[in-house]
C-alpha positions, -999 to 999 in steps of 0.1 A, spaced: -326 259 626 -313 290 613 -276 299 607 -276 325 639 -291 297 666 -269 270 649 -240 292 655 -244 293 692 -255 254 700 -219 249 683 -199 277 702 -218 263 733 -216 228 727 -176 231 724 -177 236 759 -186 200 763 -162 187 741 -134 207 755 -144 192 794 -153 154 783 -126 156 770 -101 163 798 -116 147 820 -113 114 793 -78 125 793 -74 132 834 -89 97 841 -70 77 810 -33 95 828 -45 86 862 -55 49 848 -22 44 833 4 63 862 -16 44 889 -18 12 871 -58 6 875 -81 -12 860 -100 -4 829 -132 -6 843 -170 -3 828 -171 37 830 -141 41 815 -153 21 778 -180 42 783 -164 79 794 -139 67 761 -174 64 742 -193 91 754 -166 116 747 -162 102 712 -192 105 705 -195 136 719 -169 146 692 -187 137 665 -221 152 676 -197 186 674 -186 177 639 -220 171 626 -229 203 637 -204 222 619 -205 203 595 -240 210 591 -232 251 598 -199 249 573 -231 242 547 -250 270 558 -229 297 564 -225 331 549 -181 330 556 -178 299 538 -202 306 510 -181 339 497 -151 315 503 -166 287 482 -175 310 455 -150 342 459 -125 315 464 -94 331 451 -97 368 467 -108 347 501 -84 327 501 -60 357 514 -87 373 539 -72 350 571 -110 351 586 -125 335 558 -95 316 550 -94 306 586 -135 294 587 -137 280 550 -107 258 553 -81 257 582 -108 252 609 -133 227 593 -97 207 580 -81 209 614 -118 201 630 -116 171 610 -83 150 613 -92 164 653 -125 145 650 -101 116 631 -77 115 659 -99 108 685 -119 83 668 -89 60 655 -76 63 693 -110 52 706 -116 25 681 -79 14 693 -89 16 728 -111 -5 724 -91 -34 706 -58 -31 734 -58 -61 759 -41 -49 793 -57 -21 810 -25 0 809 -26 0 766 -62 10 767 -53 39 793 -19 47 776 -35 50 738 -71 73 751 -43 91 769 -17 98 734 -44 99 710 -75 122 727 -44 147 737 -36 148 703 -71 152 689 -73 177 721 -42 199 707 -56 201 676 -90 214 684 -77 237 710 -54 247 684 -82 256 658 -110 271 679 -111 308 670 -108 322 711 -115 351 717 -72 362 724 -66 349 695 -39 371 672 -57 348 643 -97 354 639 -114 356 672 -151 349 687 -168 352 719 -161 327 745 -198 328 744 -226 335 725 -261 348 736 -294 332 709 
């Protein structure tokens, strides 16, 4: 797969990640607040959301290793580290996103091991929310003053 196609897929798949995280966090908040039973649906939602995040991570890592921006960053580190956009994609974006996926993964594993429904909902709510905030902080939004990319790419 070429760089342009993979970049477009990665860009579009972010919306799947964001929507699944918001649904799962919303369900966890609602379940926690209303003292609901943690059902198999909730467990599948927890697992599916973590899996979606892992797929995006794999796409991102694949993209990272074929990106001309990252290639420039790695081969010209001394100069590139001072260029905001190059540094963002070469170092900052990938670091924050890996941490975000780790936070979500840890939250998923912890929730699976909790004994009460409230603990499961609370664990998902807290850990997935932190992961979502990290992700939101490191997406190159079209309105970002740091570095921007279009909200919807075309092939």
